[in-house]
C-alpha positions in Angstrom: -72.2 47.1 -110.8 -71.6 47.5 -107.6 -68.9 50.6 -106.3 -66.6 48.8 -105.4 -66.0 47.4 -109.1 -66.8 50.8 -110.5 -64.1 52.5 -108.1 -61.5 49.5 -108.5 -61.6 49.1 -104.9 -63.0 50.6 -102.0 -64.2 53.9 -102.7 -62.1 55.6 -99.7 -58.7 53.5 -100.4 -58.8 54.5 -104.1 -59.3 57.8 -103.1 -56.7 58.3 -100.6 -54.6 56.6 -103.2 -55.0 59.0 -106.0 -54.6 62.0 -103.6 -51.0 60.5 -102.9 -50.3 59.8 -106.4 -51.5 63.3 -107.5 -49.4 64.8 -104.6 -46.2 63.1 -106.2 -46.9 64.1 -109.5 -47.7 67.4 -108.3 -44.4 67.6 -106.4 -42.3 65.9 -109.6 -44.5 68.8 -112.6 -43.3 71.5 -109.9 -40.0 70.4 -109.8 -40.0 70.7 -113.8 -41.4 74.4 -113.4 -44.8 73.1 -114.4 -47.5 75.2 -112.4 -51.3 75.6 -112.6 -50.6 79.0 -114.6 -48.5 77.4 -116.8 -50.4 74.6 -117.4 -53.5 76.2 -118.3 -51.4 78.8 -120.4 -50.6 75.6 -122.5 -54.0 74.4 -122.8 -54.9 77.4 -123.9 -51.7 77.7 -126.8 -53.2 74.2 -127.7 -56.6 75.5 -128.0 -55.1 78.5 -130.4 -53.3 76.4 -132.3 -56.2 74.1 -133.4 -57.9 76.9 -134.2 -55.0 78.9 -136.1 -53.8 76.0 -137.9 -56.3 73.9 -138.4 -55.0 70.4 -139.9 -51.4 71.7 -138.8 -52.4 71.5 -135.3 -54.0 68.2 -135.2 -50.3 66.7 -136.5 -49.0 68.7 -133.5 -51.3 66.9 -131.0 -51.0 63.5 -132.8 -47.3 64.2 -132.1 -47.8 65.0 -128.6 -50.2 62.3 -128.3 -47.8 59.5 -129.1 -45.3 60.8 -127.0 -47.8 60.8 -124.0 -48.7 57.3 -125.2 -45.3 55.6 -124.7 -45.4 56.3 -121.2 -49.1 56.0 -120.4 -49.9 52.8 -122.2 -47.3 50.7 -120.9 -48.3 52.1 -117.3 -52.0 51.3 -117.8 -51.2 47.4 -119.3 -48.7 47.0 -116.5 -51.7 48.0 -114.0 -54.4 46.1 -115.4 -52.3 42.8 -115.3 -50.8 43.5 -111.6 -54.9 43.9 -111.1 -55.9 40.7 -112.9 -53.1 38.8 -111.3 -54.0 40.1 -108.2 -57.7 39.2 -108.3 -56.7 35.9 -110.0 -54.9 35.1 -106.7 -57.6 36.3 -104.5 
């Protein structure tokens, strides 16, 4: 497996795209009032909920995971289909 296959393209190009996407997502998250301190506080709350609530936290995690999957899975699927169509046309 070569590095272009592993990274999904030229590594420098992938790095630049990821950096630009990260900046855009960071701007959106900041507009929503989420910052690094808040983010890590939420992760800390998640870990405490898992520890304190046991299986009740599992239900809480699954709810958020399913909610996030409503966005992540279609985006991933569209990206894979677009990538397959692009590779087929080349």
